[in-house]
LORO-583694 format. One record per residue (C-alpha): residue in three letters; x, y, z. Coordinates in steps of 0.05 Angstrom, whole numbers, padded with zeros to 5 digits, always signed. Layout:
<pafis>
ALAXYZ
...
</pafis>
This chain:
<pafis>
MET+00612+00007-00290
LYS+00570-00054-00309
GLN+00600-00092-00250
TRP+00581-00035-00203
VAL+00510-00035-00230
THR+00505-00111-00223
SER+00531-00107-00151
TYR+00482-00051-00134
ILE+00424-00092-00161
GLU+00445-00152-00121
ALA+00450-00111-00057
GLN+00381-00081-00071
LYS+00352-00150-00080
ALA+00382-00169-00012
ALA+00350-00108+00020
ILE+00282-00126-00010
ASP+00290-00199+00011
SER+00300-00176+00083
ILE+00229-00148+00087
ALA+00186-00193+00132
ALA+00123-00210+00093
ASP+00084-00224+00157
ALA+00101-00155+00184
VAL+00076-00123+00120
ALA+00012-00164+00124
ASP+00003-00140+00196
LEU+00008-00068+00173
ILE-00042-00080+00118
GLU-00092-00106+00170
LEU-00078-00046+00215
LEU-00093+00001+00156
ARG-00156-00039+00139
LYS-00180-00030+00211
ALA-00163+00044+00209
LEU-00204+00051+00146
VAL-00264+00017+00178
ASP-00257+00055+00244
GLU-00245+00122+00208
ARG-00177+00132+00242
ARG-00125+00180+00215
VAL-00058+00158+00188
PHE+00001+00206+00197
VAL+00066+00193+00159
PHE+00132+00229+00161
GLY+00207+00224+00150
ASN+00268+00266+00130
GLY+00301+00273+00062
GLY+00285+00213+00017
SER+00240+00185+00071
ALA+00200+00251+00069
ALA+00190+00241-00005
ASN+00168+00169+00009
ALA+00119+00195+00062
SER+00088+00243+00011
HIS+00084+00189-00042
PHE+00052+00140+00007
ALA-00001+00192+00028
THR-00018+00203-00045
ASP-00024+00128-00061
LEU-00064+00112+00001
GLY-00107+00175+00000
LYS-00124+00171-00074
GLY-00108+00104-00106
ALA-00127+00058-00048
SER-00186+00101-00029
ASP-00213+00101-00100
ALA-00205+00025-00104
VAL-00243+00009-00040
GLY-00296+00064-00047
ARG-00280+00092+00022
ARG-00232+00148+00039
PHE-00168+00137+00079
GLN-00155+00196+00125
VAL-00080+00202+00112
LEU-00033+00261+00118
SER+00041+00268+00105
LEU+00068+00316+00158
ASN+00124+00336+00110
ASP+00079+00370+00059
ASN+00062+00438+00090
VAL+00128+00475+00081
SER+00105+00540+00113
TRP+00080+00504+00175
LEU+00141+00459+00178
THR+00188+00519+00176
ALA+00147+00560+00226
LEU+00150+00502+00275
GLY+00225+00492+00262
ASN+00238+00566+00272
ASP+00193+00579+00332
TYR+00204+00514+00370
SER+00259+00471+00340
TYR+00268+00424+00281
ASP+00264+00368+00332
GLU+00190+00385+00342
VAL+00165+00395+00270
PHE+00125+00330+00270
LEU+00107+00328+00344
GLN+00075+00396+00342
GLN+00032+00377+00281
LEU+00009+00314+00317
ARG-00013+00357+00375
ASN-00060+00393+00328
TYR-00089+00333+00290
ALA-00078+00266+00325
HIS-00126+00229+00370
GLU-00121+00165+00409
GLY-00127+00105+00363
ASP-00097+00141+00302
ILE-00034+00114+00269
VAL+00035+00144+00259
LEU+00084+00117+00209
GLY+00155+00142+00214
MET+00207+00126+00162
SER+00282+00133+00175
VAL+00344+00099+00150
SER+00382+00112+00215
GLY+00323+00105+00262
GLY+00354+00160+00304
SER+00326+00226+00277
PRO+00307+00268+00338
ASN+00245+00297+00303
LEU+00218+00227+00289
VAL+00237+00201+00358
LYS+00200+00258+00393
ALA+00138+00249+00350
MET+00139+00174+00364
GLU+00146+00185+00439
TRP+00087+00234+00438
ALA+00046+00184+00397
ASN+00060+00129+00447
ASP+00042+00174+00505
HIS-00025+00192+00472
GLY-00049+00123+00452
LEU-00033+00122+00378
ALA-00011+00059+00341
THR+00062+00069+00322
ILE+00100+00041+00262
ALA+00172+00050+00241
LEU+00206+00030+00176
VAL+00280+00032+00190
GLY+00348+00010+00163
ALA+00395-00039+00196
LYS+00420+00011+00248
GLN+00348+00010+00275
GLY+00361+00066+00325
ARG+00314+00092+00378
LEU+00254+00089+00331
SER+00256+00013+00331
GLU+00254+00013+00407
LEU+00194+00061+00409
ALA+00149+00036+00354
GLY+00097-00017+00368
ARG+00108-00046+00299
VAL+00176-00044+00265
ILE+00201-00068+00197
VAL+00277-00069+00193
ILE+00308-00066+00123
ASP+00375-00102+00128
SER+00418-00048+00098
THR+00451+00017+00121
HIS+00455+00045+00050
TYR+00407+00105+00044
GLY+00386+00092-00027
ARG+00372+00018-00017
VAL+00333+00029+00048
GLU+00292+00085+00018
ASP+00276+00042-00043
ALA+00255-00014+00003
GLN+00212+00034+00044
MET+00176+00054-00019
GLY+00167-00019-00037
ILE+00134-00031+00030
CYS+00091+00031+00021
HIS+00069+00007-00047
MET+00051-00061-00018
LEU+00009-00026+00036
CYS-00029+00012-00017
TYR-00034-00040-00072
ALA-00062-00091-00024
PHE-00125-00048-00025
MET-00121-00034-00100
GLU-00109-00105-00123
THR-00147-00148-00072
SER-00215-00147-00039
ILE-00187-00132+00031
GLY-00219-00063+00036
ALA-00287-00087+00013
SER-00306-00115+00081
</pafis>
C-alpha cells in the first residue's frame, strides 16, 4: 500500500507541475479586470468539478472579496438544486448551465467551466452560448481536452486523465486565483 501511495503522490505532483504559471497569471488578471469593471463570474462543472465550482465561488466571493474590500460578483451554477433539476426535467440536462446563463449573463461577463474530459454536453452548450454572447470563456480540463478546449478563449490543460488528480489540480488553480487577491496587493488597484 505504501508503494501505491508513493506512486499516487508522484503522479499528483506531475499533474500539478503541468499547470502553466503564465496561464494562471493571465486568469488572475482577467479576474482583476472583472472586479474593477463589475463583471459577473459564472462557474460550473459536473461531479467533483461541480464541488470545485462551489468551493471556488465561496473563496472568490467571500475570501478574496474580503481581502480586497470590493465584492466579486461570482455564482456557481451548480448550487441551486431545485432550479438545476427543473431545467434538467423541463429542457434537458444538456441545458442546465446554458439556461441559467440566459437569465443572468451579459456581454463582458466571464464563464469558467471545469471538466476532466472536456466533453460534457452541458458544459459545451453553455460555452457555445457564452461565446455567441460575448462572454470571456475559460476551461480547466484534463489531458483529453475535449470540445471545451476548442471553444474556450483561455484553456488550462492538466496533463492527466485521472479524475482525482485533475480535480485536485483544478482546485489548486482555483485556490491560486483566489489567494492571489488574498495574499498580494493585486486587487488594491
